[in-house]
N, C-alpha and C positions, 0 to 999 in steps of 0.2 A: 919175874920171874927171870932167872939162869934159861943159857942157852937151850940148858939140855927138855924143860917142860916144853918151848916155843917149836919143836918138830917133832911135838908126840903125837901119836891118831887125836886125838880129842880135839886138837887144836886145830888142827886140821879139816879138818868135817867141819865146819859149825856151817848151816843149813847160809844161804847170804837173799839178800832182800834185792830183787829182782830189777833191773837198770829201766827205768822213771825218766824222760828228759823234764827237765824242769820248765818246761817250753811245752807239755802236753795237758790240753784238756780236752776229755774225756767228753762236756757238753756243748763244748762248742761245735769240735766235731758230731756229734747226735744234731744237734740242731741246723749243722747248716744242713747234713744231710735229709734231716725233713722237710727246710726249704724250699732245694730243689728239688725232689720229691709234690711236693706241695703245686710249685712251679710245671712243673711235665703234663699233672693231672688236669691245672688249668687250662694249660696250653693247647690240651689233646681233641680238643672237638676241631679247634681252628685250625691243625698242619692238617695239607693235602698230603691226598695218597700221595707214597711214591717218595716222600719229604726224612728226609735222612734223622735215625730216632739212635742213637744206643748205636752207631755203626764206627767197627774204624778200624777204619781202611788198612792201616801196619797188622792188624792182627790178624786178619784175613788174606793179606799179603802173603806174610811166616804163613800161616794156616796152608797156602797153596800153592805154596813154594815144598813143604813137605807132605804135601799129598801128591806133585809133578814126581817129589824121591824117590814115592813107592814103584813109578813104569819101572824106577830105573834096575831092578833086580828081574825084570823077563820072565816075572812067573807068574801063575794065574791065578793067586792066591794075596798075593803081596798089586796085583792086577785089581781082582774083587775091594780089594780094603779100600782102593784106591777110590776105584767108583761111586761104592758108596759111604765116603769121605768128601767125596765130591759134592757129592748131590747133598750128605745134610746140612755142606757150605753153604750151598745158592739157598737153597730153603730156610737157611739162619739170617741171609742176607737175605730174602725174600720179604721173612717174616718183617725182623727189621725195619722194612721201608716202607710194611705197614699196607701189605699185597692181600687182599680179603683170603680167606681158608679155613676149614680144616687140616684138611691135608695138602701133602706140598705138589701133587696135579692139579688144584683145587685153586692152587696160590700160583702155579705157570698159568693156568691158563685168564686172569686176574692181570696175570702181565704181559700177556699174548702183542700187546701194544708196544709194551718198552721193552720187551722179547725181539720186536720186528721180524727179519728174516729169518734171524737163529731160532721162532719160537719150535718149528718140527723139530730142526737136530736138536733140541733145550728134553725135548715129550718124549723120540726116542733115544735118549739115554738113559730118562729116569726108567722106562719102561724099562731098559736091562738095566737097571740095578734091584728093580721089583724081580725079574725074572733070578738077579744072582741068590734076594734073600729070600725065599718067596718056594722057588724052585728045586729039588732034592736034586736033581741026577743037570742039573743044567752047564752047560763043558762051556769056560768061557776062555776068548785067543786073549793074548796081548794085544793085538790088533784090532780090538773089536776095545776094547777097557781105552786103547788112548785116541777112538775115533771119539769117546763118552763124553773120553778129556776133556778133545777138543770143544766141546760142545756144551759143556756147563764153565769151560775159560771164556770163549767168546756171550755168555748169557753172561758172569759175571760182569766182565768190559760192560756189557748193554744196559746192565741198571746200576753201572759207576761202583763199581767195588775195587776189583782192582785196575 
């Protein structure tokens, strides 16, 4: 083949096979995942309430920093989003720690002992979140959002998330 044909379209657009590393073994990955899943199911009854499960402190800290950055905008809409996200983050952490309850309020009640003196502040912050979400004409002030975020931060520290 001479140089003229080498640059022709027909030779440039051949589909290539995807790169697969030589040490890629999907069966081994599947079996390892299956083994980890079975192990977690077998050890589930022996775990204490409040023991870490699927909990990544670095990821929680990163999410918390993003939530705090929303408050820097100093406007009600980003403050509302920060309160909602902080409530969601605390809820996910309480779920990961195995606290009982169908809803966030139930999980806060079941974590009352772990939350200690900050329980009532966290409860008030959760009520603020509910007002933001469920009331159409709720007016959120930035200082209320900051107070709620301080409460959620205390709760995250109480349970060892951050």
